[in-house]
C-alpha positions, 0 to 999 in steps of 0.5 A: 504483456508484463505486469510491472509492480514495485515494492514500497515500504510503508506503515499500514494505518487503517482498513476501510470497513468494506475491506476494499481499501487500506490507508498507508503512511509513507516515510515522508509522512504522506498518507494514501488510500490504496485499493486492496484489489491492486495490492499483491499481499497485505501483511497481517495486522500484527505488524502495524504500525511498523513499516512493511513491504507492499507490492503494488502495480507500477502505474498505481505507485506513480499515480499516487506519488509513491515512487 
């Protein structure tokens, strides 16, 4: 079974103290918490708050209304 994923562009706002989730902000201004275990690569904090690409599973992007 193919693991479908999408690339979204967003600003990284913060990380949960446990490291299990990050808060992102989409271009439209909506904010979401995403589980870090489902994200392909989290860019270094040096890039914050500029938009960065995140690779997330298609199902998660749809569930969170990111696409």
